[in-house]
C-alpha positions as CSV (number, residue, x, y, z in Angstrom):
1,M,42.1,89.2,52.2
2,A,45.2,87.1,51.4
3,K,48.6,88.3,52.4
4,A,51.5,88.1,49.9
5,V,54.1,85.7,51.2
6,T,57.6,86.5,50.3
7,P,60.0,83.6,50.2
8,S,62.5,84.0,53.1
9,T,66.1,83.1,52.7
10,P,67.2,80.3,55.0
11,E,69.5,81.2,57.9
12,F,72.2,78.9,59.3
13,R,73.7,79.5,62.7
14,A,76.4,78.2,64.9
15,E,77.0,78.7,68.6
16,A,80.0,78.5,71.0
17,K,78.7,78.4,74.5
18,F,80.6,78.9,77.8
19,Q,83.7,80.5,76.3
20,R,86.0,82.0,78.9
21,G,86.3,85.7,78.3
22,S,84.2,88.9,78.5
23,P,81.5,89.5,75.9
24,Q,82.6,93.1,75.6
25,K,85.9,92.0,74.2
26,A,84.3,89.4,71.9
27,K,82.0,92.1,70.5
28,L,85.1,94.0,69.3
29,V,85.9,91.1,66.9
30,L,82.3,90.3,66.0
31,D,81.5,93.9,65.0
32,L,84.2,93.7,62.3
33,I,82.6,90.8,60.5
34,K,78.9,91.8,60.6
35,G,77.4,92.1,57.2
36,K,80.6,90.9,55.4
37,R,80.8,88.1,52.9
38,I,82.0,84.8,54.4
39,E,85.3,84.9,52.5
40,A,86.1,88.4,53.7
41,A,85.0,87.7,57.2
42,I,87.3,84.6,57.5
43,N,90.2,86.7,56.2
44,I,89.6,89.5,58.6
45,V,89.3,87.1,61.6
46,S,92.3,85.0,60.6
47,F,94.7,88.0,60.4
48,L,93.3,89.8,63.5
49,N,95.5,90.0,66.5
50,K,92.9,89.5,69.2
51,R,92.5,86.6,71.7
52,W,88.9,86.1,70.5
53,S,89.7,85.7,66.8
54,P,90.4,81.9,66.8
55,V,87.1,81.3,68.6
56,V,85.1,83.5,66.3
57,E,86.8,81.9,63.2
58,K,85.9,78.5,64.4
59,V,82.2,79.5,65.0
60,L,82.1,81.2,61.5
61,R,83.5,78.1,59.8
62,S,81.0,75.9,61.7
63,A,78.1,78.1,60.5
64,V,79.2,77.7,56.9
65,Q,79.5,73.9,57.3
66,N,76.0,73.9,58.9
67,A,74.8,75.7,55.8
68,V,76.4,73.1,53.5
69,Y,75.0,70.2,55.5
70,V,71.5,71.5,55.9
71,S,71.2,72.5,52.3
72,G,72.3,69.0,51.3
73,E,69.8,67.4,53.7
74,K,66.8,69.6,52.7
75,G,67.7,69.8,49.1
76,L,68.2,73.6,49.1
77,D,70.3,75.2,46.4
78,I,72.7,77.2,48.5
79,D,75.8,78.9,46.9
80,V,78.5,79.2,49.6
81,D,80.1,82.1,47.7
82,N,76.9,84.2,48.2
83,L,76.8,83.6,52.0
84,Y,77.3,86.6,54.3
85,V,77.3,87.1,58.1
86,K,73.8,88.2,58.9
87,T,74.2,88.5,62.7
88,A,77.1,88.0,65.1
89,I,76.4,88.5,68.7
90,A,78.1,87.8,72.1
91,N,75.8,87.2,75.0
92,E,76.8,87.0,78.6
93,G,76.9,83.6,80.2
94,P,77.0,82.7,83.9
95,R,79.7,84.4,85.9
96,M,82.2,82.6,88.1
97,K,82.6,84.2,91.5
98,R,86.2,84.1,92.8
99,I,87.9,85.6,95.9
100,R,91.3,87.3,95.9
101,P,93.3,87.7,99.1
102,A,93.5,91.3,100.2
103,P,95.7,93.1,102.8
104,M,95.1,92.7,106.6
105,G,93.3,89.4,106.3
106,R,90.5,90.6,104.1
107,A,89.2,89.2,100.8
108,F,88.1,90.9,97.6
109,R,85.5,89.3,95.4
110,Y,85.8,89.4,91.6
111,Q,83.9,87.8,88.8
112,R,85.2,85.8,85.8
113,R,83.1,86.5,82.7
114,I,81.8,83.8,80.3
115,S,80.4,84.4,76.9
116,H,78.1,82.7,74.4
117,I,79.0,83.5,70.8
118,I,76.2,83.2,68.1
119,V,76.9,83.6,64.4
120,T,74.2,83.5,61.8
121,V,74.9,83.3,58.0
122,A,72.4,83.7,55.2
123,E,72.5,83.8,51.4
124,K,72.5,87.2,49.8
125,K,70.1,87.6,46.9
126,S,71.7,88.9,43.7
127,A,71.0,92.6,43.0
128,A,70.0,91.9,39.4
129,T,66.7,90.1,40.2
130,V,64.5,90.3,43.3
131,D,61.4,88.1,43.1
132,G,61.6,87.9,39.3
133,K,61.7,91.6,38.8
134,S,64.7,93.7,37.8
135,A,66.2,96.0,40.3
136,A,65.5,99.0,38.1
137,A,61.8,98.2,37.9
138,T,61.4,97.9,41.7
139,A,63.3,101.2,42.2
140,S,61.0,103.1,40.0
141,V,57.9,101.8,41.8
142,T,59.1,102.9,45.3
143,K,58.4,106.4,46.4
144,P,61.1,108.6,47.8
145,K,60.9,109.3,51.5
146,A,60.0,112.8,52.7
147,K,62.6,114.5,54.8
148,K,61.6,115.2,58.4
149,A,61.9,118.7,59.8
150,A,64.5,119.0,62.6
151,A,62.7,119.2,66.0
152,K,63.6,122.2,68.1
153,K,64.9,121.6,71.6
154,P,62.9,123.2,74.4
155,V,64.7,126.1,76.1
156,A,65.8,125.2,79.6
157,K,64.4,127.4,82.4
158,K,66.9,129.3,84.5
159,T,66.6,129.1,88.3
160,T,68.0,131.6,90.7
161,A,70.3,130.3,93.5
162,K,69.2,131.2,97.0
């Protein structure tokens, strides 16, 4: 039995490794641009008042340039206006261990966080046609999902204090 192979859209990614700063703070910026079109994402990041926004903007522009370059090399027909941010993640890199002087001759250890930023862009297919079929034809073929019944929580047993 042969499987139907659907043509996948190519993804283009860019990374910024070993960036000084915590991944938690980088995720605040990255969460704002996930799923957005490239033009909107660049506008959001360029006007955002966060320390991470210039780094994220640089990675985002690099991912777009990677898409242009790879599509030219491989002969793909990529429209830059249809690109969107598919994934944007911040992973933790190695931590730098440091020591801070403390009272009475002691020392406190602390860690400086380092992040790896990864942004992936892909081309969004137009809503009018998907695999040569119109969107209305594919919508009529799909079945509506049945609603799940809400599960009841078990009643907690009361224990007497002794």
